[in-house]
N, C-alpha and C positions, 0 to 999 in steps of 0.2 A: 509642515507637510513634506518638504524636501528631505528633511532628516528621516521622516518615517519611510519614505520611498527607498532611501539608501539602505536603511535597516532591513527592510523587506527583501531587497535585492541581495544584500550580504547574507542574510539568513537562508534564502533560497539557494544561493550559490554554495554555501557551506554544507547544507543538508543534501543538495544535489551531488556534491563531491562524495559524501558518505555513501549515497546510493551507488555511485560508480565503483567505489572501493568494494562494496558488498557484491556487486555484479561480477567483478573480476577475481574475487576470492571465494573460498568456501563459506564465508560468513553470511552471504546473502541468501543462499539456497541450501537448505539442509535436507539430505536424503531421507526419504520416508518410504512407506510400504508401497508395493506394486509399481516401482519404478518412478513414482511421482516425487515431488520435492515440497517441503515446507519452506515458505519464504518469510523473511522478516524485513524485506526491502520496502514494504509498504509503510513501515514505522517512521522513517524520515519524512515521508510524504504527509503523514498525519500530523507529526510534530510541527512541520512547516505551516500547515493550515491552521492549527490551533494557535500557534505563536503569532503568525503574521497574516492570516486570512486565506481565502480561497484561491487568489491568484498565485500566491507563493506555493500553496499546495499543488496547484495545477502544474506549475513549472517543474517542481520536484517530481511530480507524477510523470511528466513527460520524459524527464531524465531517466527515471525508473524504467519506463516502458521501452525507451530506445536502448538502454543498457541491456534489458532482458532480450530484446530482439537481436542485438549484436552478439550476445553470448550464445543464443540459440543457433545462430548461423555460423559462428566462428569456432566455438568450443562446446558443442553439445555434450551433455553428460548422461542423457537418458534417451529412450526411444520417443519420448514425448517432446523433447526440445525442438525438433524440426517444425512442429506445429506452431511454435511461437515465432517463426520467421514471418508469419502473417501479422502485419501491424494491427489488424482488427482484433487480434487476440492479445498481443503483447503490449500494445501502446494505448489503443482507444480506451479500454476499461480503466487503465491507471489514471486517466485524466479526471475521473470522477471520485477517486478516493478522498482527496483533500476537500472537495466540495461537500461530500457527505459528512465527513468528520467535522468540518467547520460548522455546518448547519446544526448538527447535534450539539456541539459545544455552545453555540449561540443560545440554544434553548435553556442552558444553565447559567445564563448571564447573572453574575454576582453570587452564584452559589459556590459550594465547597469545591475548590479547584481540583484536587485529586480525583474526586468523583466525576466531575464534569469532563476532565481530560481522559479519564479511564473509559467512560462510556463512549466518548468520541473515538478513542482508539479502537474499541471493540467494533463499533459500527464501521469505521474505516477499514479495518481488517476484513470484516465479513463482506463489505462492499467489493473489495478486491477479489475475494474468492468467488462470490456469486457472479460478478460480471465477467471475469476471465473464463470460468467454466461455462457460462451461458454462451459466450462468443465461441468457445471451442466447439460446442454442440452445433451452433448455427453456421459458423464459417468453415469449420474443419471437420464436420461430422463424418464424411466418408473416410478421410484419412485417419481420424481417430478410431473408427471401426476397424480399419486395417491394422493399426498398431496394436489395438487391444484384442483383436480376433473376435469381437462381439458382432452380433447381428444388429441392424439398425435399431430395432426395438429395445436393445439392451443398453443403448448409449445413455438415455436419460437416467435410469437407475444407477448406472456406473458413475455418472457425474454427480448425482445426488449423494451417493455414498462418499465421494471425495469431499463434497461440500460439508458433510457432517464430520468426517474423520479429520480432515485437514483444516477446514474453515473454523471450527470451534477452537482448535488449539491455536491457530494463528490469531484469531480474534482475542483470545485470552492473553497471549503474549503481547499483542499490541496494546491492550488495556493496561497491563501492568507497567510496561516500559514507557508508554506515553505519559501515564500519570506520574511516574518517577521523574522523567526528564523535565516535563513541564513544571512540576512543583519545584524541582531543584532550580530551574531557570528563573522562575518567579522569585525565589528566595535570594538568588545571587544578584540578579539585575535590579539595581535600585533598592536593595535592602528590603525585598518583599513587595516592592511597588512596581514591578515590571508590567508593562502594558501588553496584554494578550489581545488576540484577534477580536474578541467580543468587546473589549474595552476601548477600541479605537472608534467605535460607532457612537 
């Protein structure tokens, strides 16, 4: 039990460090249409949850969110970044990425690992997109309308469009990378006998 706790802590710390590096370099946020960005910072969160469970995923998600908040306040790169200085937008949604990914991965207990982790990655990625955009509309609707120049009635279609254009691509990237990393990790650790989050129960 103690060894398992240490392993979870080390994994969460390592993947949290990856999230920080992504936050302070162009690797984490990729420019996209309309001044928005595609992010791959949710991928370490998903991997942490799949490998070590929801607590590890939540810890890395917290690091992801705080890094996003700090970047938005210190080094904004688009007109949308100041909206992410609100922790309800930048931090809170990221706490649920790992939980969602882990729950989906659990549904595939004992099944084909690349498929299970890929689906978990896609769900985690889309969870990030939907929750962040939802909180943007709820917590920062007036400021978002000012930034975009839209009337209040146009905010929901605008956010829905981003959810489709950005969310599907981010979810696909998360599916591919999560499946690749988790499968490789399972093969490296213990000669294919690595314990994943669903195998600890």
